[in-house]
FIMI-578268 format. One record per residue (C-alpha): residue number from 1; residue in one letter; x, y, z; chain. Coordinates in steps of 0.5 Angstrom, whole numbers, plus 2048, in hexadecimal, padded with zeros to 3 digits. Layout:
N
<NUM; "A"; <X; Y; Z>; "A"> ...
***
This chain:
369
<1; "M"; <818; 815; 7CB>; "A"> <2; "S"; <81C; 814; 7D1>; "A"> <3; "R"; <822; 810; 7D3>; "A"> <4; "F"; <822; 80C; 7DA>; "A"> <5; "L"; <828; 809; 7DD>; "A"> <6; "I"; <825; 803; 7E1>; "A"> <7; "I"; <829; 801; 7E7>; "A"> <8; "S"; <828; 7FA; 7EA>; "A"> <9; "A"; <82D; 7F4; 7ED>; "A"> <10; "S"; <82E; 7ED; 7EB>; "A"> <11; "M"; <82C; 7EB; 7F2>; "A"> <12; "G"; <828; 7E5; 7F0>; "A"> <13; "A"; <823; 7E6; 7EA>; "A"> <14; "G"; <81D; 7EA; 7ED>; "A"> <15; "H"; <820; 7F1; 7EC>; "A"> <16; "D"; <823; 7F0; 7E6>; "A"> <17; "A"; <81D; 7ED; 7E3>; "A"> <18; "V"; <819; 7F4; 7E5>; "A"> <19; "A"; <81E; 7F8; 7E2>; "A"> <20; "S"; <81E; 7F4; 7DB>; "A"> <21; "E"; <816; 7F5; 7DB>; "A"> <22; "L"; <817; 7FC; 7DD>; "A"> <23; "A"; <81C; 7FD; 7D7>; "A"> <24; "G"; <818; 7F9; 7D2>; "A"> <25; "R"; <811; 7FD; 7D4>; "A"> <26; "L"; <815; 804; 7D3>; "A"> <27; "R"; <818; 802; 7CC>; "A"> <28; "T"; <811; 800; 7CA>; "A"> <29; "D"; <80F; 807; 7CC>; "A"> <30; "G"; <814; 80A; 7C8>; "A"> <31; "H"; <819; 80B; 7CD>; "A"> <32; "Q"; <820; 809; 7CE>; "A"> <33; "A"; <822; 805; 7D4>; "A"> <34; "S"; <829; 802; 7D6>; "A"> <35; "C"; <82A; 7FD; 7DC>; "A"> <36; "V"; <830; 7FD; 7E1>; "A"> <37; "D"; <832; 7F8; 7E6>; "A"> <38; "L"; <834; 7FC; 7EC>; "A"> <39; "L"; <838; 7F6; 7EE>; "A"> <40; "S"; <83C; 7F7; 7E8>; "A"> <41; "L"; <83E; 7FE; 7EA>; "A"> <42; "L"; <842; 7FC; 7F0>; "A"> <43; "P"; <849; 7FB; 7F0>; "A"> <44; "H"; <84C; 7F4; 7ED>; "A"> <45; "G"; <849; 7EE; 7F0>; "A"> <46; "A"; <845; 7F2; 7F5>; "A"> <47; "G"; <83E; 7F1; 7F2>; "A"> <48; "R"; <83F; 7EA; 7F1>; "A"> <49; "G"; <842; 7E9; 7F8>; "A"> <50; "L"; <83C; 7ED; 7FB>; "A"> <51; "R"; <837; 7E8; 7F7>; "A"> <52; "A"; <83A; 7E2; 7F9>; "A"> <53; "A"; <83A; 7E4; 800>; "A"> <54; "Y"; <833; 7E5; 800>; "A"> <55; "R"; <831; 7DF; 7FD>; "A"> <56; "T"; <835; 7DB; 802>; "A"> <57; "A"; <832; 7DE; 808>; "A"> <58; "L"; <82B; 7DD; 805>; "A"> <59; "R"; <82D; 7D5; 803>; "A"> <60; "R"; <832; 7D3; 809>; "A"> <61; "C"; <831; 7D8; 80F>; "A"> <62; "P"; <82A; 7DB; 80E>; "A"> <63; "W"; <82A; 7DE; 816>; "A"> <64; "A"; <830; 7E2; 814>; "A"> <65; "Y"; <82C; 7E5; 80E>; "A"> <66; "Q"; <826; 7E6; 813>; "A"> <67; "T"; <82B; 7EA; 818>; "A"> <68; "V"; <82E; 7EE; 812>; "A"> <69; "Y"; <827; 7F0; 810>; "A"> <70; "S"; <824; 7F2; 817>; "A"> <71; "T"; <82A; 7F6; 818>; "A"> <72; "L"; <82B; 7FA; 811>; "A"> <73; "F"; <824; 7F9; 80E>; "A"> <74; "Q"; <81F; 7FA; 813>; "A"> <75; "D"; <81D; 800; 817>; "A"> <76; "R"; <81F; 7FF; 81E>; "A"> <77; "G"; <81F; 806; 820>; "A"> <78; "R"; <826; 808; 81E>; "A"> <79; "G"; <82A; 808; 818>; "A"> <80; "G"; <824; 80A; 813>; "A"> <81; "G"; <824; 811; 815>; "A"> <82; "G"; <81E; 815; 816>; "A"> <83; "D"; <81F; 818; 80F>; "A"> <84; "G"; <81E; 811; 80B>; "A"> <85; "R"; <826; 810; 80A>; "A"> <86; "S"; <829; 809; 80C>; "A"> <87; "T"; <82F; 80B; 80F>; "A"> <88; "A"; <831; 803; 80F>; "A"> <89; "A"; <831; 803; 807>; "A"> <90; "A"; <836; 809; 807>; "A"> <91; "P"; <83D; 806; 806>; "A"> <92; "L"; <83A; 802; 800>; "A"> <93; "A"; <836; 807; 7FD>; "A"> <94; "A"; <83C; 80C; 7FE>; "A"> <95; "A"; <840; 807; 7FA>; "A"> <96; "L"; <83B; 806; 7F4>; "A"> <97; "A"; <839; 80D; 7F4>; "A"> <98; "P"; <83F; 810; 7F0>; "A"> <99; "R"; <83F; 80A; 7EB>; "A"> <100; "L"; <838; 80B; 7EA>; "A"> <101; "R"; <839; 812; 7E8>; "A"> <102; "R"; <83E; 810; 7E3>; "A"> <103; "V"; <839; 80C; 7E0>; "A"> <104; "V"; <834; 812; 7E0>; "A"> <105; "D"; <839; 817; 7DD>; "A"> <106; "R"; <83B; 812; 7D7>; "A"> <107; "W"; <834; 810; 7D6>; "A"> <108; "R"; <830; 817; 7D7>; "A"> <109; "P"; <829; 814; 7D9>; "A"> <110; "D"; <823; 818; 7DA>; "A"> <111; "A"; <821; 814; 7E0>; "A"> <112; "L"; <824; 80F; 7E5>; "A"> <113; "V"; <820; 808; 7E7>; "A"> <114; "S"; <822; 804; 7ED>; "A"> <115; "T"; <81F; 7FD; 7EE>; "A"> <116; "F"; <824; 7FB; 7F3>; "A"> <117; "H"; <824; 7FE; 7FA>; "A"> <118; "Q"; <82C; 800; 7FA>; "A"> <119; "A"; <82B; 803; 7F3>; "A"> <120; "A"; <825; 807; 7F7>; "A"> <121; "Q"; <82B; 809; 7FC>; "A"> <122; "A"; <830; 80B; 7F6>; "A"> <123; "T"; <82B; 80F; 7F2>; "A"> <124; "G"; <829; 813; 7F8>; "A"> <125; "R"; <830; 814; 7FB>; "A"> <126; "L"; <831; 816; 7F3>; "A"> <127; "R"; <82C; 81B; 7F3>; "A"> <128; "A"; <82D; 81E; 7FA>; "A"> <129; "A"; <834; 81F; 7F8>; "A"> <130; "H"; <833; 822; 7F1>; "A"> <131; "G"; <82C; 825; 7F2>; "A"> <132; "G"; <829; 828; 7EB>; "A"> <133; "D"; <82F; 825; 7E7>; "A"> <134; "C"; <82D; 81E; 7E9>; "A"> <135; "P"; <826; 81B; 7E5>; "A"> <136; "P"; <820; 81A; 7E9>; "A"> <137; "S"; <820; 813; 7EC>; "A"> <138; "T"; <81A; 80E; 7ED>; "A"> <139; "V"; <81B; 808; 7F1>; "A"> <140; "V"; <817; 802; 7EF>; "A"> <141; "V"; <816; 7FE; 7F6>; "A"> <142; "T"; <815; 7F7; 7F4>; "A"> <143; "D"; <814; 7F4; 7FC>; "A"> <144; "F"; <80D; 7F4; 7FF>; "A"> <145; "A"; <811; 7F6; 806>; "A"> <146; "V"; <815; 7FC; 805>; "A"> <147; "H"; <81B; 7FC; 809>; "A"> <148; "R"; <81F; 802; 80A>; "A"> <149; "Q"; <824; 801; 805>; "A"> <150; "W"; <81F; 803; 800>; "A"> <151; "L"; <81E; 80A; 803>; "A"> <152; "H"; <822; 810; 801>; "A"> <153; "P"; <81F; 817; 801>; "A"> <154; "D"; <822; 819; 7FB>; "A"> <155; "N"; <81F; 815; 7F6>; "A"> <156; "S"; <81A; 818; 7F2>; "A"> <157; "L"; <814; 813; 7F2>; "A"> <158; "Y"; <813; 80C; 7F5>; "A"> <159; "L"; <80E; 806; 7F1>; "A"> <160; "C"; <80C; 801; 7F6>; "A"> <161; "V"; <808; 7FB; 7F6>; "A"> <162; "T"; <803; 7FC; 7FB>; "A"> <163; "D"; <7FF; 802; 7FE>; "A"> <164; "A"; <803; 800; 805>; "A"> <165; "A"; <80A; 800; 802>; "A"> <166; "A"; <808; 807; 7FF>; "A"> <167; "A"; <806; 80A; 805>; "A"> <168; "R"; <80C; 807; 809>; "A"> <169; "V"; <811; 80A; 804>; "A"> <170; "T"; <80D; 811; 804>; "A"> <171; "A"; <80D; 811; 80C>; "A"> <172; "A"; <815; 80F; 80C>; "A"> <173; "T"; <817; 814; 806>; "A"> <174; "G"; <812; 819; 805>; "A"> <175; "R"; <813; 818; 7FE>; "A"> <176; "P"; <80D; 816; 7F9>; "A"> <177; "A"; <80B; 80F; 7F8>; "A"> <178; "K"; <806; 80C; 7F3>; "A"> <179; "V"; <803; 805; 7F3>; "A"> <180; "C"; <804; 801; 7ED>; "A"> <181; "G"; <804; 7FA; 7EF>; "A"> <182; "P"; <80A; 7F5; 7ED>; "A"> <183; "V"; <80D; 7F5; 7E6>; "A"> <184; "V"; <80C; 7EF; 7E3>; "A"> <185; "P"; <80D; 7ED; 7DB>; "A"> <186; "A"; <806; 7EC; 7D7>; "A"> <187; "A"; <807; 7E5; 7D6>; "A"> <188; "F"; <805; 7E3; 7DD>; "A"> <189; "T"; <7FE; 7E7; 7DC>; "A"> <190; "A"; <7FD; 7E4; 7D5>; "A"> <191; "G"; <7FD; 7DD; 7D8>; "A"> <192; "G"; <7F7; 7DA; 7DB>; "A"> <193; "R"; <7F4; 7D3; 7DB>; "A"> <194; "P"; <7F2; 7D1; 7D4>; "A"> <195; "A"; <7EB; 7D3; 7D1>; "A"> <196; "P"; <7E7; 7CD; 7CF>; "A"> <197; "G"; <7E9; 7C9; 7C9>; "A"> <198; "R"; <7F0; 7CC; 7C9>; "A"> <199; "Q"; <7F6; 7C8; 7C9>; "A"> <200; "P"; <7F9; 7C8; 7D0>; "A"> <201; "S"; <800; 7CB; 7D1>; "A"> <202; "R"; <807; 7C7; 7D1>; "A"> <203; "W"; <807; 7C7; 7D8>; "A"> <204; "G"; <7FF; 7C6; 7D9>; "A"> <205; "T"; <800; 7BF; 7D5>; "A"> <206; "E"; <807; 7BD; 7D8>; "A"> <207; "L"; <804; 7BE; 7DF>; "A"> <208; "A"; <7FE; 7BB; 7DE>; "A"> <209; "R"; <802; 7B5; 7DC>; "A"> <210; "I"; <807; 7B5; 7E2>; "A"> <211; "G"; <801; 7B6; 7E7>; "A"> <212; "P"; <7FA; 7B5; 7E4>; "A"> <213; "G"; <7F5; 7B8; 7E9>; "A"> <214; "R"; <7FA; 7BB; 7ED>; "A"> <215; "P"; <7FA; 7C2; 7EF>; "A"> <216; "V"; <800; 7C5; 7EC>; "A"> <217; "V"; <804; 7C9; 7F2>; "A"> <218; "L"; <80A; 7CD; 7F0>; "A"> <219; "V"; <80F; 7CE; 7F6>; "A"> <220; "S"; <814; 7D4; 7F5>; "A"> <221; "A"; <81B; 7D4; 7F7>; "A"> <222; "G"; <81D; 7DA; 7F3>; "A"> <223; "A"; <823; 7DB; 7EE>; "A"> <224; "W"; <828; 7D8; 7F3>; "A"> <225; "G"; <824; 7D2; 7F5>; "A"> <226; "V"; <824; 7D5; 7FC>; "A"> <227; "G"; <81F; 7D3; 802>; "A"> <228; "R"; <81E; 7CF; 808>; "A"> <229; "G"; <81B; 7C8; 807>; "A"> <230; "L"; <819; 7C8; 800>; "A"> <231; "T"; <81A; 7C1; 7FF>; "A"> <232; "A"; <816; 7BF; 805>; "A"> <233; "T"; <810; 7C4; 803>; "A"> <234; "A"; <810; 7C1; 7FC>; "A"> <235; "R"; <80F; 7BA; 7FF>; "A"> <236; "L"; <80A; 7BC; 804>; "A"> <237; "L"; <806; 7BF; 7FE>; "A"> <238; "A"; <807; 7B8; 7FA>; "A"> <239; "D"; <805; 7B4; 800>; "A"> <240; "A"; <7FE; 7B9; 800>; "A"> <241; "G"; <7FC; 7B7; 7F9>; "A"> <242; "H"; <7FF; 7BD; 7F5>; "A"> <243; "L"; <804; 7BD; 7F0>; "A"> <244; "P"; <80A; 7C2; 7F3>; "A"> <245; "V"; <80E; 7C5; 7ED>; "A"> <246; "L"; <815; 7C8; 7F1>; "A"> <247; "L"; <818; 7CE; 7ED>; "A"> <248; "C"; <81F; 7CD; 7EF>; "A"> <249; "G"; <822; 7D3; 7EB>; "A"> <250; "N"; <829; 7D2; 7E9>; "A"> <251; "D"; <82A; 7CD; 7EF>; "A"> <252; "E"; <82C; 7C6; 7EC>; "A"> <253; "R"; <82D; 7C3; 7F2>; "A"> <254; "L"; <827; 7C4; 7F5>; "A"> <255; "R"; <823; 7C2; 7EE>; "A"> <256; "A"; <827; 7BB; 7EE>; "A"> <257; "H"; <825; 7BA; 7F6>; "A"> <258; "A"; <81E; 7BC; 7F4>; "A"> <259; "A"; <81E; 7B7; 7EE>; "A"> <260; "R"; <81F; 7B1; 7F3>; "A"> <261; "L"; <818; 7B3; 7F6>; "A"> <262; "P"; <812; 7AF; 7F4>; "A"> <263; "G"; <80C; 7B3; 7F2>; "A"> <264; "V"; <811; 7B9; 7F1>; "A"> <265; "L"; <812; 7BD; 7EB>; "A"> <266; "P"; <819; 7C1; 7EC>; "A"> <267; "L"; <81B; 7C7; 7E6>; "A"> <268; "G"; <821; 7CB; 7E5>; "A"> <269; "W"; <820; 7D2; 7E2>; "A"> <270; "I"; <81B; 7D2; 7DD>; "A"> <271; "D"; <819; 7D7; 7D8>; "A"> <272; "D"; <812; 7D6; 7D7>; "A"> <273; "L"; <810; 7D7; 7DE>; "A"> <274; "P"; <809; 7DB; 7DC>; "A"> <275; "D"; <807; 7D4; 7D8>; "A"> <276; "L"; <809; 7D0; 7DF>; "A"> <277; "M"; <805; 7D5; 7E3>; "A"> <278; "A"; <7FF; 7D4; 7DE>; "A"> <279; "A"; <7FF; 7CD; 7E0>; "A"> <280; "S"; <7FF; 7CD; 7E7>; "A"> <281; "S"; <7FB; 7CE; 7ED>; "A"> <282; "A"; <7FF; 7D2; 7F2>; "A"> <283; "L"; <805; 7D4; 7F4>; "A"> <284; "V"; <809; 7D3; 7FB>; "A"> <285; "D"; <80E; 7D9; 7FC>; "A"> <286; "N"; <813; 7DA; 801>; "A"> <287; "A"; <816; 7E1; 7FF>; "A"> <288; "A"; <810; 7E6; 7FC>; "A"> <289; "G"; <814; 7E7; 7F6>; "A"> <290; "Q"; <813; 7E7; 7EF>; "A"> <291; "T"; <811; 7E0; 7EE>; "A"> <292; "A"; <80B; 7E2; 7F3>; "A"> <293; "V"; <809; 7E8; 7EF>; "A"> <294; "Q"; <809; 7E4; 7E9>; "A"> <295; "A"; <805; 7DF; 7EC>; "A"> <296; "L"; <800; 7E5; 7EE>; "A"> <297; "A"; <800; 7E7; 7E7>; "A"> <298; "A"; <7FE; 7E0; 7E4>; "A"> <299; "G"; <7F9; 7DF; 7E9>; "A"> <300; "V"; <7FC; 7DA; 7ED>; "A"> <301; "P"; <7FB; 7DA; 7F4>; "A"> <302; "V"; <801; 7DB; 7F9>; "A"> <303; "V"; <802; 7D8; 800>; "A"> <304; "G"; <808; 7DB; 803>; "A"> <305; "Y"; <80C; 7D5; 807>; "A"> <306; "R"; <813; 7D4; 80B>; "A"> <307; "P"; <815; 7DB; 808>; "A"> <308; "I"; <81C; 7DD; 808>; "A"> <309; "P"; <81F; 7E1; 80D>; "A"> <310; "G"; <81F; 7E9; 80D>; "A"> <311; "H"; <81B; 7EC; 807>; "A"> <312; "G"; <818; 7E5; 805>; "A"> <313; "V"; <815; 7E5; 80C>; "A"> <314; "E"; <812; 7EC; 80C>; "A"> <315; "G"; <810; 7EC; 805>; "A"> <316; "V"; <80C; 7E5; 806>; "A"> <317; "R"; <808; 7E8; 80C>; "A"> <318; "E"; <807; 7EF; 808>; "A"> <319; "M"; <804; 7EB; 802>; "A"> <320; "A"; <7FF; 7E7; 807>; "A"> <321; "E"; <7FE; 7ED; 80B>; "A"> <322; "A"; <7FC; 7F1; 804>; "A"> <323; "G"; <7F7; 7EB; 803>; "A"> <324; "I"; <7FA; 7E9; 7FC>; "A"> <325; "S"; <7FD; 7E3; 7FF>; "A"> <326; "E"; <7FD; 7DE; 805>; "A"> <327; "Y"; <802; 7DC; 80A>; "A"> <328; "A"; <803; 7D5; 80D>; "A"> <329; "A"; <806; 7D5; 813>; "A"> <330; "G"; <807; 7CD; 813>; "A"> <331; "D"; <805; 7C7; 80F>; "A"> <332; "T"; <7FE; 7C6; 811>; "A"> <333; "A"; <7FD; 7CE; 80F>; "A"> <334; "L"; <800; 7CD; 808>; "A"> <335; "L"; <7FC; 7C7; 807>; "A"> <336; "G"; <7F6; 7CA; 809>; "A"> <337; "A"; <7F7; 7D0; 805>; "A"> <338; "L"; <7F9; 7CC; 7FF>; "A"> <339; "D"; <7F2; 7C8; 800>; "A"> <340; "R"; <7EF; 7CF; 7FF>; "A"> <341; "L"; <7F3; 7D2; 7FA>; "A"> <342; "A"; <7F5; 7CC; 7F5>; "A"> <343; "R"; <7EE; 7CA; 7F3>; "A"> <344; "P"; <7E9; 7CE; 7F0>; "A"> <345; "G"; <7E4; 7D1; 7F5>; "A"> <346; "P"; <7E2; 7D8; 7F7>; "A"> <347; "G"; <7E8; 7D9; 7FC>; "A"> <348; "R"; <7ED; 7D8; 7F6>; "A"> <349; "E"; <7E9; 7DD; 7F2>; "A"> <350; "R"; <7EA; 7E2; 7F7>; "A"> <351; "R"; <7F1; 7E1; 7F8>; "A"> <352; "I"; <7F2; 7E1; 7F1>; "A"> <353; "A"; <7EE; 7E8; 7F0>; "A"> <354; "A"; <7F2; 7EB; 7F6>; "A"> <355; "G"; <7F9; 7E9; 7F3>; "A"> <356; "R"; <7F7; 7EC; 7EC>; "A"> <357; "A"; <7F4; 7F2; 7EF>; "A"> <358; "V"; <7FB; 7F4; 7F2>; "A"> <359; "F"; <7FD; 7F6; 7EA>; "A"> <360; "V"; <7FB; 7FD; 7EA>; "A"> <361; "G"; <7FF; 801; 7E6>; "A"> <362; "D"; <805; 801; 7E1>; "A"> <363; "A"; <80C; 802; 7E4>; "A"> <364; "A"; <80F; 804; 7DD>; "A"> <365; "R"; <809; 80A; 7DC>; "A"> <366; "L"; <80A; 80D; 7E3>; "A"> <367; "V"; <812; 80D; 7E2>; "A"> <368; "A"; <811; 810; 7DB>; "A"> <369; "C"; <80C; 816; 7DE>; "A"> 
***
């Protein structure tokens, strides 16, 4: 039995979801696992302020976030360092590393696991400073597009969602990188369409009542309800004969606004998303985050559309280039993709098979090796 300290960050819900799933799998295998929110290690109020600034930038001035992302996250021939270090992350990592060290000294884990890019910088810095006195560290890269904030050559191992991501990591850091696919709860893969003779799920019954005969298309806005033209997208889908289900996360204003649109079903945060996905025909995604990979696991084709800036733009395009989703550059392309993917046919089946094929390993088993 080993002790694992998993370091995440409450920036949205995706990184914490991966951390929680990893912890659950490790405990099931007989290990001890504890999760820590990196933002909670910052001086009083700083973590909340950083999260609020990020959320505000995404919602109100996405151009500003794109500028920050282009400057600090993407390779531009400077700041990343030839050895894979991101000097752009140095100030925050410098503030986090000693605080993380105190947690490590108190909990005495056998290994560290990062599910957030700044956590990867902090663990790398910790190992660089303390060498053999620091536990080995594994970075679980949750992004399809691996930006340089994930990269630090003093981490021990990287786990990635695709071969392309793993190759990028090893080229930049010289560290080993293995491909495991996304980390998704088993409830998503255990779903699927009801077998003949079985009663449909609650969502299957409800959606058939609301929009009989209309293909159900989920429109994702993440935990914060972030995205460009979300209600316009929902209206477009409703006018084209679909039943759009707008996943508003925790944004009650977005849900209230969308509730006034005819033919649109807006939902807040729900705990039975696997069942909803099992009753759905496609997902329109704008971030290439956890909702997108949960859809892949559930056998729901994914179409990237109007991605959020920064990691959203890069991730949506990386998913499409990997052949596991489609990217729609405009309204006509979106409706065309849904015509192929939201209804039965060989195109839909090929896309479902490609999406499920990305799940090639168990990240928890690789972490525990």
